[in-house]
C-alpha positions in Angstrom: 0.2 0.0 -0.1 1.5 3.3 -1.0 1.0 6.3 1.5 -0.1 9.8 1.5 2.4 10.6 4.4 4.4 8.8 6.7 4.2 9.1 10.3 7.9 8.2 12.2 7.4 7.4 15.8 4.3 5.6 17.6 4.4 7.7 20.7 1.4 10.0 22.1 2.2 12.2 18.9 2.6 10.4 16.3 -0.7 8.1 17.2 -2.5 11.3 17.7 -1.3 12.5 14.6 -2.0 9.5 12.3 -5.7 9.1 14.0 -6.3 12.7 12.4 -5.3 11.8 9.2 -6.6 8.4 9.0 -9.9 9.2 10.0 -9.7 11.8 7.1 -9.1 8.7 4.8 -5.7 9.7 4.1 -3.1 7.0 3.5 -1.2 6.6 6.4 2.0 4.6 7.0 3.1 4.8 10.8 6.6 3.3 11.8 7.7 2.1 15.0 10.7 0.9 15.7 9.7 -1.3 19.2 8.4 -4.4 17.9 10.2 -4.5 15.1 12.4 -7.8 14.0 16.1 -7.6 14.2 16.4 -7.0 10.6 14.0 -4.3 11.1 16.4 -2.8 13.4 13.8 -3.3 16.3 15.0 -1.9 20.1 13.5 -0.1 23.0 14.6 3.0 24.3 16.3 3.4 27.5 12.8 4.2 29.3 10.1 1.9 27.2 9.2 -1.2 28.6 6.7 -2.4 26.0 6.2 -2.4 22.3 2.6 -1.2 23.0 1.9 2.3 20.9 1.6 5.4 22.9 3.3 3.8 26.0 3.2 6.3 29.3 6.5 5.8 30.5 7.1 8.3 33.7 3.9 8.7 35.1 0.2 7.7 34.0 -1.4 10.9 35.4 -2.6 13.4 32.4 -2.8 15.9 34.9 -5.7 18.4 36.0 -9.4 17.6 33.8 -10.3 20.8 35.6 -11.4 22.8 32.2 -12.6 25.7 34.3 -9.9 26.8 36.2 -6.5 25.2 35.0 -4.9 25.4 31.5 -4.1 21.7 31.2 -7.6 21.0 31.9 -8.6 23.3 29.1 -6.4 21.3 27.2 -8.1 18.4 27.6 -11.2 19.9 26.7 -10.1 21.6 23.8 -8.7 18.2 22.4 -11.9 16.6 23.1 -13.8 19.0 20.8 -11.1 18.3 18.1 -12.0 14.4 18.1 -8.3 13.3 20.2 -7.7 9.9 20.0 -5.8 10.3 23.0 -8.3 11.6 25.4 -10.7 9.5 24.1 -8.8 6.3 25.2 -8.0 8.0 28.3 -11.5 8.5 29.1 -12.0 4.7 28.4 -8.8 3.7 30.6 -9.3 6.2 33.2 -8.6 5.4 37.1 -9.7 7.3 40.6 -7.3 10.3 40.9 -9.0 12.9 42.3 -9.5 16.0 40.1 -6.6 14.8 37.6 -7.2 12.5 34.8 -4.8 9.2 35.1 -5.4 6.0 33.5 -4.3 2.3 33.5 -1.4 2.6 31.4 -2.0 -0.8 29.6 -5.6 -0.3 28.9 -4.9 3.2 27.6 -2.0 1.8 25.0 -4.6 -1.1 24.0 -7.2 1.4 23.0 -5.2 3.6 21.0 -3.8 0.4 19.2 -6.7 -1.1 18.2 -8.3 2.3 17.1 -5.2 2.5 14.8 -5.0 -0.7 13.3 -8.9 -0.7 12.5 -8.5 2.3 10.3 -8.3 0.8 6.6 -6.4 3.4 5.3 -3.6 3.0 7.9 -0.7 1.0 8.0 1.3 0.2 10.9 4.7 -1.0 9.9 7.4 -2.1 12.8 10.4 -0.8 11.7 13.7 1.7 12.6 13.6 4.8 10.4 17.6 5.5 10.3 17.3 9.1 8.4 14.8 11.6 7.5 13.0 11.1 4.2 14.2 13.3 1.0 11.2 13.5 -0.1 7.1 13.1 0.5 5.2 14.7 3.6 6.5 13.3 7.0 5.8 14.2 10.8 8.4 13.0 12.9 6.9 12.4 16.4 9.8 9.8 17.9 9.9 11.8 20.9 12.6 12.5 23.5 14.7 9.7 23.1 15.1 9.8 19.3 17.1 6.8 18.1 20.8 8.4 17.3 20.8 7.1 13.7 17.4 9.4 12.9 19.2 12.1 15.5 21.9 12.5 13.4 20.2 12.7 10.3 18.4 15.4 12.2 21.0 17.3 13.0 22.4 17.3 9.9 18.9 18.8 8.3 18.6 21.5 11.0 22.1 22.6 11.1 22.0 23.0 14.8 22.7 21.0 17.9 19.7 19.6 19.8 19.3 20.9 23.3 18.6 18.1 25.8 17.8 17.3 29.1 16.7 15.0 31.7 13.2 13.2 32.1 12.6 10.8 34.7 10.5 7.9 35.9 9.2 7.5 39.5 8.9 3.9 41.5 5.5 1.8 41.6 4.4 0.0 44.7 2.4 -3.0 45.1 -0.7 -1.6 47.0 -0.9 -5.1 49.1 2.6 -4.3 50.7 1.7 -0.6 51.8 0.8 -0.4 55.8 -2.3 1.3 56.4 -2.2 1.0 60.2 0.8 4.0 59.5 -0.7 5.3 56.1 -3.8 6.5 55.3 -5.9 7.9 51.8 -7.3 10.9 51.2 -6.7 13.8 48.5 -5.3 16.9 49.4 -7.9 19.0 50.9 -10.6 17.0 49.9 -10.4 18.1 46.3 -11.7 16.6 43.2 -13.8 14.1 45.9 -16.9 14.6 43.6 -14.8 13.7 40.4 -13.3 10.9 41.8 -16.9 9.1 43.2 -18.3 9.6 39.4 -15.3 7.4 38.5 -15.9 4.8 41.1 -13.5 6.0 43.8 -14.1 7.1 47.3 -12.8 10.6 47.2 -9.6 9.8 49.0 -7.4 9.1 45.9 -4.1 9.2 47.2 -2.3 6.7 49.8 -0.3 9.2 52.3 3.0 8.5 54.3 3.5 10.7 57.2 6.6 12.0 58.4 8.2 13.4 61.7 10.7 16.2 61.0 13.5 13.6 62.6 12.0 11.0 60.2 12.0 13.5 57.4 15.6 14.8 58.0 16.8 11.3 58.6 15.1 10.5 55.1 16.8 13.6 53.2 20.1 12.4 54.3 19.6 8.9 53.1 18.4 10.5 49.6 22.1 12.5 49.7 24.1 10.1 50.7 22.6 7.3 48.7 24.4 5.6 45.6 23.5 6.7 42.4 23.9 5.4 39.4 26.7 6.5 36.7 25.7 8.9 33.9 27.0 8.1 30.3 29.4 10.4 28.7 26.4 11.6 26.4 24.1 12.6 29.6 27.2 14.0 31.5 26.6 17.8 30.4 22.4 17.7 29.9 20.6 20.0 32.3 17.4 19.2 34.0 13.7 20.0 33.3 12.5 21.5 36.6 9.1 19.3 36.3 10.5 16.2 36.7 13.8 17.1 38.9 14.9 13.6 40.4 14.5 13.6 44.4 18.5 13.8 44.8 18.9 16.9 43.3 15.6 18.8 45.1 17.5 17.3 48.4 20.7 19.3 47.3 19.1 22.5 47.0 18.0 22.5 50.4 16.7 21.1 53.5 13.1 22.4 52.7 13.2 21.9 49.0 11.5 18.3 49.3 8.7 19.6 51.9 7.8 22.5 49.2 7.7 20.3 46.4 6.3 16.4 46.1 6.6 15.7 50.0 4.3 19.1 51.5 2.2 18.3 53.8 -0.3 20.9 53.4 -4.0 20.0 53.5 -3.5 16.6 54.8 -4.7 15.9 58.1 -3.3 12.5 59.2 -6.5 10.6 61.1 -3.6 8.3 62.9 -2.6 11.4 64.8 -6.2 12.3 65.8 -6.4 13.6 69.6 -9.3 14.9 71.6 -8.4 18.5 70.5 -7.7 17.3 67.2 -10.1 14.8 65.8 -9.6 14.7 62.3 -5.6 14.4 63.2 -3.2 16.9 62.4 -0.5 17.9 59.6 2.5 15.8 59.3 5.8 17.5 59.1 6.2 15.9 55.7 3.9 13.4 53.4 4.9 11.0 51.0 1.9 10.5 48.1 1.2 7.5 46.3 -1.5 7.6 43.2 -3.3 4.8 41.9 -1.4 3.5 38.6 -3.6 0.4 37.2 -7.6 0.2 36.9 -7.8 -2.6 39.4 -5.7 -0.7 41.9 -2.8 -2.9 42.5 0.0 -0.9 41.7 0.2 2.8 43.2 2.9 5.2 42.0 5.6 7.2 44.3 4.0 11.0 42.9 7.0 12.9 42.4 9.8 10.7 43.3 11.6 10.2 40.2 15.6 9.1 40.9 18.8 8.3 39.8 19.4 6.0 42.9 20.1 2.8 42.4 17.8 -0.2 42.7 19.0 -1.6 45.8 19.6 2.2 47.3 16.3 3.0 46.2 14.5 -0.5 47.8 16.8 0.1 51.0 15.8 3.9 51.5 12.4 4.3 50.5 11.6 1.7 53.0 12.2 4.0 55.7 9.1 5.9 54.6 6.3 5.2 57.2 4.1 2.9 55.9 6.4 1.8 53.0 8.7 -0.6 55.4 7.8 -3.8 53.8 6.9 -2.4 50.5 7.3 -4.3 47.0 8.2 -2.3 43.9 6.7 -3.2 40.7 9.3 -0.9 39.1 12.2 1.7 40.3 12.5 5.0 39.4 14.7 5.8 36.7 16.3 8.9 34.7 16.7 9.2 30.8 17.7 11.6 28.7 15.5 14.0 26.5 16.7 15.9 22.8 14.5 18.7 21.4 15.0 21.0 18.6 15.2 24.9 19.3 11.6 25.2 17.4 11.2 28.7 17.6 14.8 28.9 15.4 14.0 25.8 13.5 10.3 25.7 12.5 8.1 27.7 10.6 4.6 28.3 12.1 3.0 25.1 10.9 5.6 23.2 12.1 7.6 22.5 8.9 11.2 22.2 9.2 12.5 25.2 7.2 15.1 23.8 5.7 13.3 20.8 4.4 9.1 21.8 4.6 8.0 18.6 3.5 8.9 17.3 7.3 6.9 18.3 10.0 8.1 17.7 13.9 5.5 17.0 16.6 5.4 15.8 20.3 8.2 16.6 22.6 11.1 16.8 20.4 9.8 20.2 19.9 10.2 21.5 22.8 6.9 20.9 24.3 7.0 19.3 27.9 4.2 16.5 29.3 1.6 14.2 27.5 -1.2 15.9 27.2 1.1 18.9 25.6 2.8 16.2 23.1 -0.4 15.0 22.1 -1.7 18.2 21.2 0.8 19.2 18.8 0.6 15.7 17.3 -3.1 16.8 16.8 -2.0 20.0 15.2 0.6 18.9 13.5 -1.9 15.9 11.6 -4.8 18.4 11.2 -2.1 21.0 9.4 -0.9 17.6 6.9 -4.7 16.8 6.3 -5.3 20.3 5.1 -2.1 20.7 3.2 -3.0 17.1 1.2 -6.5 18.3 0.7 -5.2 21.9 -0.6 -7.0 24.0 1.7 -5.3 26.5 3.7 -4.9 26.2 6.9 -5.7 29.0 9.7 -4.0 27.9 13.4 -6.3 28.1 16.6 -6.3 31.4 18.4 -3.4 32.2 20.4 -6.4 32.9 22.9 -7.0 28.9 23.4 -5.0 26.4 25.0 -4.1 24.9 21.3 -3.1 28.3 19.9 -0.9 29.4 22.7 1.0 26.0 22.9 1.8 26.1 19.1 2.6 30.1 19.2 4.8 29.5 21.8 6.7 26.7 20.5 6.9 28.3 16.4 8.3 31.9 17.2 7.2 33.6 20.9 9.5 31.7 22.8 12.9 33.3 23.4 15.2 31.3 20.9 18.0 31.9 23.0 17.0 30.7 26.0 14.2 27.6 24.6 13.4 25.4 27.3 10.7 22.7 27.6 7.5 24.5 28.5 3.9 22.7 29.8 0.9 24.8 29.0 0.1 27.1 31.4 -1.6 30.5 31.4 1.7 32.5 31.4 1.4 31.3 27.6 -2.0 32.8 26.7 -2.8 36.6 26.0 -3.5 38.7 29.3 -7.3 39.0 29.8 -8.8 42.8 30.2 -7.1 44.5 33.3 -10.7 44.8 34.8 -10.9 41.5 35.3 -10.1 41.0 38.9 -7.1 38.5 39.7 -9.5 35.8 41.7 -11.6 35.5 37.9 -8.5 35.7 35.6 -8.7 31.5 35.6 -12.3 31.4 34.8 -11.5 34.6 32.1 -8.9 32.5 30.3 -11.0 29.4 30.2 -14.6 31.5 29.3 -12.2 33.3 26.4 -10.8 30.2 25.2 -14.1 28.1 24.9 -15.4 30.8 22.8 -12.6 31.5 20.8 -12.3 27.7 20.0 -15.9 27.5 19.0 -15.4 30.0 16.4 -12.4 28.0 15.1 -13.7 24.4 15.0 -15.3 24.9 11.4 -11.8 25.1 10.0 -11.9 21.1 10.9 -14.7 20.3 8.6 
């Protein structure tokens, strides 16, 4: 079968782009190196564990689903309005996580692969692509762990070195190995209880492990002293992205850094510490939170606990956490290098490589950060390519929308000299009118975005 467009990479961005094109009848070849035979160059990146499409390697959370006051939730809403496969699969694979959208990883991946392979105009090719195609419409969505041969080809085409940063993977614990006589279930400030109940949860979607001051200080010292894995030569000078900071790096930044980061105790009353004066309990000095990672509720990931500690050290140190003394780990944490382009310099406003405009880039390789953002850029790349194939003029979503704000940041509005990975946030949007009160600004952003998106959606027909 010949194809109209070639998509390289079967992650969130590549699968979303493929879906947007195939559902419109265009012939798509989707190449994914994981699962390929040895003679086809089959291999996995250091972070992947399966051959499934759209594997979630870092966390099972797509973050906040609040589309009225949160920029990520607004992006969820806009993607749903555009017929996103990623968002549809997430709904089917959803697990309780308060106001966040978290999924069962295996169900999520299976839903996406089933939907794509059911498309009659899509060919899923398990093969490694070693260089950019010289001709033909192409979308490169190989993610932050692009194979070395293809990365070299991209470097040759861009004429500039790609930037790189570290991303990290949090450990996963078996639920039945957590001591609930010490830990307890609650969401911070009970936020998201209504959404949780609607999904079959009980409104208390996090397991919380409390620490006293002495326990916290001793734990931090263990983190600092613990044996870490050695960096490879090509990782040695790679900077970290703050959104995935390893716990040992946070610990190095100050005594209180972890307490104001993943271990903050605010809004969490420990019922095990209840007294007549405080019947609901008191806030611990620090808290380690775990979030459900699969539909069955048997696996829970340690929120914010990405690390370069060696596996044996992780087990030893994390078992000093109250409630995790007998913890059994389904997966230990890890750390890997991510690579991305200086997109404001190298890409045009339609995500095309300026030096080779038949090639578009999508996903984290463009410098967006996060599952949802990667899928959103894949969605836009797919829509742009569909318009180009159909001979239609493309009009980008307004910058007042989450999709538009993310796109304009990547393709020109960011400072190219200091370009770094970026999550969607209201700081990327044009500000609302000055008369809008500060407390009402988030709602003002989302109301304006929804109205402007509704005016733009006919472009997709």
